[in-house]
C-alpha positions, 0 to 999 in steps of 0.5 A: 966150637959148637957154633963153628960146627953148626955153621958148617953143618948148615952150609953143607946140609944140601943132600939131606935138605934135598932128600927131605924136600923131595919126600915132603913135596917142599922142594921145587926146581927153577929154570933160567931164561936162555933162548935157544939154549933151551935144549940144555934144560930139556936134558936136565928134565929128562935125566931127572925123570929117568932117575925117578927124581921127578915123579908123576909130574907133581914137582913144582917147577918154575921157568922164565922164557926158555925155562918155561918152554922146557917145563911146559914140554916136560909137564905136557908129557911130550915124548923126547923123540917128538920134542927133539924133532920139533926142536930141530924143525924150529931151529932149522926154520930160524936158521934159514929164515931168521929169528928177529921179529918173526920168532913170536909168530913161529913159536906160537905155531909150533906150540899149538902144533906140538902141545896136547889139547889138554896142555893147560890142564896138565900144567895147571898148578905145577908149571909156574910161568915167569912174566915181567909185569911193566906197570905200575912198577916192574916186577916178576909174576908167576902164573900157574892157572890156565883157562884153556890151551890158548891161555897157556900158550899166551902165557908162554909167549909172554914169558918169551917176549924179548923186547923188539926181537920177539915180534918187533914190539917192546912189550905184549899184552896178556890178560889185560896187562902189559908184560915182557920176557920173564927173565928180565925180572926173574932170570931164574924164577923160584917156584912157591916151595920152601926150597928150590934147585936152580938150573941155569943154561949159561955157565955161571959157577966159575964167574960167580965164585969170583964175584960173590963177595961183591954182589951178595948185597944185591938181592937180584944178583945174589939170587944167582949165587946158589945155582945148582946145575949149570954147564960149568958146575961139574965139567969145564966149559970151553965156550965163552959168553959171546958164543953162548949169547949168540946161540941163545939168539940164533940156534946152533947147528943140530949137532950142538943142539943134541950136545946141549941135551946130552950135557944137560943130562950129564949135569943133572946126573952129576947133581943127583950124585952130589945129592946122594939121590943115586947110588955112589957106584954109579959114579965109578965110570968117572975114573975112566973119564966117561961122560966128559964129552968134548971137554977135558978134565971132567973125570978128575973134577967129577971124582973130586966132587963125589969125594966132597959129597961123601964127606958131606954125608959123614959130616951130617951123620956126625953133626946129628949125634946129640943127647936128646935135647938138641945139644951136640955130644962131645963125641959127636962134636969131635967127629963133626969137627974131624969130618969138617976138616976133611970136607975143607981139605977135599974142597980146597983141592977141587974147583970153586963152585957151590955144588959137588959131584961127578959127571955121569955117563953120556946119554942119548937125547931121547928116553 
């Protein structure tokens, strides 16, 4: 009985683990590769900032490709309105003139134009740019120390180097070594922290829920199983992977780009509610379907996941009842068992996935 409770407690301790990690500075965030799905990451970051979860730009964050651009945009302190303007200009240029083979030069121009002159100083030590090193073996590397703005921009460009598509070359040179897109070796890179919240701009939760038993033995694939924030984590997502890959390579129209930002905001708030980082009464709007956006069923799923989060909090409180030497008391054990049963009941009535929460109200794309 005690072993079962310990296992359940360990599996469901997400909220307390996240709160402790944020308080101690041992929790970071990792952002996936994703090309022109980059606005989703921006929405996540801006919402976490407004919720005071990211404070003073000191939280350790890692990003691959599009994820590195989003983290750089945030840690450089770029105003959301200005960043959104740059996004629309960049996307419009690509839609008009094409992306293949010219993406690298265009991105370099925009990074130099929009990032501040001290970008390398603002991002030193807190922005971990993922690169895929090619020789002597393929492996992932994180770079977080930058000598100048040029050096920082070159690191970002290296992280975004999609073979051939980026500028016609299958690899690029950075600091005397050869690399390609950071997402090849680490699709969702993890910062050097004890715990990491993984954010993916592709809808992965429902897919992974069906294959997790088969892929758990493969380390690189298994690393995707604990994604905390993604487009289908808290609301249904109506777009298939073919459409998502198309949008990753060729930017969607401006309305969809704005929608991606808002979607990232909603999912970030939903995660924060799950982790009990915002008052639970903030989820009241879920009963009226607020924040469901253009996809149906968000309110019902969100309410179920808020119930799961509340059940988890009760389980944590029950399991922490011990008699001083680390052993669980009978009363605490009984309470934990009862609460664990409630968690299982609530979870079985909800949707599959690794996270629990409701979706917050829809936000605009600028703070």
